C-alpha positions as CSV (number, residue, x, y, z in Angstrom):
1,M,3.8,-16.2,-189.4
2,T,5.5,-14.3,-186.6
3,I,3.9,-10.9,-186.7
4,N,0.8,-11.8,-184.7
5,E,2.9,-13.4,-182.0
6,L,5.2,-10.4,-181.8
7,G,2.2,-8.1,-181.3
8,T,0.7,-10.3,-178.6
9,A,4.0,-10.5,-176.7
10,K,4.5,-6.8,-176.9
11,Q,1.0,-6.1,-175.6
12,I,1.4,-8.6,-172.7
13,F,4.8,-7.3,-171.8
14,E,3.7,-3.7,-171.8
15,E,0.7,-4.5,-169.6
16,S,2.6,-6.5,-167.1
17,D,4.3,-5.2,-163.9
18,E,6.8,-8.0,-164.2
19,E,9.8,-8.2,-166.5
20,H,9.6,-10.9,-169.1
21,S,11.9,-12.5,-171.7
22,L,10.9,-14.2,-174.9
23,I,13.5,-15.7,-177.3
24,I,12.3,-16.5,-180.7
25,V,14.5,-18.7,-182.9
26,L,13.6,-18.4,-186.5
27,L,15.3,-21.0,-188.8
28,D,15.4,-19.5,-192.3
29,N,16.4,-21.7,-195.2
30,S,14.8,-19.5,-197.8
31,V,12.7,-22.5,-199.0
32,L,9.2,-23.7,-198.3
33,G,10.9,-27.0,-197.1
34,R,7.8,-28.9,-196.2
35,V,6.4,-28.4,-199.7
36,A,9.7,-28.7,-201.6
37,F,10.8,-31.9,-199.8
38,G,7.3,-33.4,-199.4
39,F,6.0,-33.1,-203.0
40,E,7.9,-34.3,-206.0
41,G,8.1,-31.6,-208.7
42,A,6.8,-28.9,-206.4
43,M,7.3,-25.4,-207.9
44,G,7.6,-22.0,-206.3
45,C,9.3,-23.1,-203.2
46,D,12.4,-21.0,-203.4
47,L,11.6,-17.9,-201.4
48,G,14.8,-15.9,-202.1
49,S,15.9,-13.4,-199.5
50,S,13.7,-13.1,-196.5
51,P,12.7,-9.9,-194.7
52,D,14.9,-8.7,-191.9
53,F,13.2,-10.4,-189.0
54,V,15.5,-8.7,-186.5
55,M,14.2,-5.3,-187.7
56,L,10.7,-6.7,-187.4
57,A,11.3,-7.6,-183.8
58,K,12.7,-4.2,-183.2
59,A,9.5,-2.7,-184.7
60,Y,7.7,-4.5,-181.8
61,G,10.1,-3.1,-179.2
62,G,12.4,-6.1,-179.2
63,Q,16.0,-6.8,-180.0
64,G,17.7,-9.5,-182.0
65,R,20.6,-10.9,-184.0
66,M,21.1,-12.4,-187.4
67,V,23.2,-15.6,-187.4
68,S,24.6,-16.7,-190.7
69,S,27.6,-18.9,-189.6
70,C,28.3,-21.3,-186.8
71,D,31.0,-19.1,-185.2
72,Q,28.3,-16.4,-184.6
73,L,25.9,-18.6,-182.7
74,E,27.5,-18.7,-179.2
75,G,27.7,-14.9,-178.9
76,A,24.2,-14.5,-180.3
77,M,22.9,-17.1,-177.8
78,D,24.6,-15.4,-174.9
79,E,23.1,-12.0,-175.9
80,A,19.6,-13.6,-176.2
81,F,19.8,-15.2,-172.8
82,K,20.9,-12.0,-171.2
83,S,18.1,-9.9,-172.8
84,K,14.8,-8.8,-171.4
85,G,11.7,-8.5,-173.5
86,I,11.5,-9.9,-177.1
87,F,14.7,-11.2,-178.7
88,M,14.7,-12.6,-182.2
89,L,17.5,-15.0,-183.4
90,H,17.2,-15.1,-187.2
91,V,19.3,-18.1,-188.1
92,K,20.2,-18.6,-191.8
93,T,20.4,-22.3,-192.6
94,D,21.4,-24.4,-195.6
95,P,18.5,-24.6,-198.0
96,D,19.6,-28.1,-199.1
97,L,19.5,-29.5,-195.6
98,K,16.3,-31.5,-195.2
99,A,15.0,-31.4,-191.6
100,D,13.1,-34.4,-190.5
101,M,9.5,-33.4,-189.7
102,A,7.8,-34.7,-186.6
103,T,4.8,-36.8,-187.1
104,F,1.7,-36.9,-185.0
105,Q,-1.1,-39.5,-184.9
106,D,-4.2,-38.8,-182.9
107,T,-5.2,-41.9,-181.0
108,S,-7.7,-40.2,-178.8
109,I,-10.7,-41.2,-180.9
110,T,-11.5,-44.9,-181.2
111,M,-13.5,-45.9,-184.2
112,M,-16.3,-48.5,-183.6
113,N,-16.1,-51.7,-185.5
114,S,-19.5,-51.9,-187.1
115,G,-19.0,-55.2,-188.8
């Protein structure tokens, strides 16, 4: 779900006379977490090893770093904030760590009480 955005960013950056920066932080736990944690008995959620997203960013003219431990994060963040163009931070996370998902309720539509 990042390829289209990388292509759009590359195209916009190439067509612009100004210098741009885009930092993409990809949190990779190798699990379809929303499915695995949201549905009891869900199967097929372990994704195994992911593609090399840093190389994918490089294919679109960007740069990046893989972060697999906390002690690598500060240097990677420094590099990202100093970069120009596309920068992908591919952050490997613990697959057993359940992230709380944000909830959204649309209150813009009021239903009429017909009774």
